C-alpha positions in Angstrom: -65.1 -45.8 8.9 -61.8 -47.5 8.0 -61.5 -50.7 6.1 -61.0 -52.8 9.2 -64.2 -51.5 10.8 -66.1 -52.5 7.6 -64.6 -56.0 7.6 -65.5 -56.4 11.3 -69.1 -55.3 10.7 -69.4 -57.7 7.7 -68.1 -60.6 9.8 -70.6 -59.9 12.6 -73.4 -59.3 10.1 -72.6 -62.4 8.2 -72.8 -64.6 11.4 -69.1 -65.6 11.0 -67.8 -64.0 14.2 -68.0 -67.3 16.2 -66.3 -69.2 13.3 -63.4 -66.7 13.3 -63.1 -66.8 17.1 -62.9 -70.6 17.0 -60.1 -70.4 14.5 -58.3 -67.7 16.3 -58.6 -69.7 19.6 -57.3 -72.9 17.8 -53.8 -74.3 18.4 -52.6 -72.5 15.3 -54.3 -69.3 16.2 -52.7 -69.3 19.7 -49.3 -70.0 18.3 -49.6 -67.2 15.8 -50.7 -64.9 18.7 -47.4 -65.6 20.4 -45.5 -64.8 17.2 -47.3 -61.5 16.5 -46.9 -58.3 18.6 -50.6 -57.9 19.4 -50.2 -54.4 20.8 -48.5 -53.2 17.6 -51.2 -54.8 15.5 -54.0 -53.3 17.6 -52.3 -49.9 17.4 -51.8 -50.1 13.6 -55.4 -51.1 13.1 -56.7 -48.3 15.3 -54.6 -45.8 13.5 -55.4 -47.2 10.0 -51.7 -47.9 9.4 -52.1 -50.4 6.6 -48.4 -50.7 5.9 -47.7 -51.9 9.5 -50.7 -54.2 9.4 -49.6 -55.7 6.1 -46.1 -56.2 7.4 -47.3 -58.0 10.5 -49.8 -60.1 8.5 -47.1 -61.0 6.0 -44.7 -62.1 8.8 -47.1 -64.7 10.0 -48.4 -65.7 6.6 -44.8 -66.6 5.7 -44.9 -69.4 8.3 -46.5 -72.8 8.0 -48.6 -72.0 11.1 -49.8 -68.8 9.5 -50.7 -70.5 6.3 -52.6 -73.2 8.2 -54.5 -70.5 10.1 -55.3 -68.6 6.9 -56.6 -71.8 5.4 -58.9 -72.5 8.4 -60.3 -68.9 8.2 -60.9 -69.2 4.5 -62.6 -72.6 5.0 -64.8 -71.1 7.7 -66.0 -68.4 5.4 -66.9 -71.0 2.8 -69.4 -72.6 5.1 -73.1 -71.7 4.9 
């Protein structure tokens, strides 16, 4: 099992899947989705290509929208 599968299982087990989906479907999440090559990201995750995943993540985290989305995700994990 790769690291991304572990994270996914933890999200589902922790009951945070809906919170993450809500954030991803937010205005910021949709804008980021247009900025990121989703197919490249899916392929990199499936292949365990951490370098490519990190490159894609760093690209959108360098934007204001990416920072806002990361903050929303972080805040959603803080909720009980």
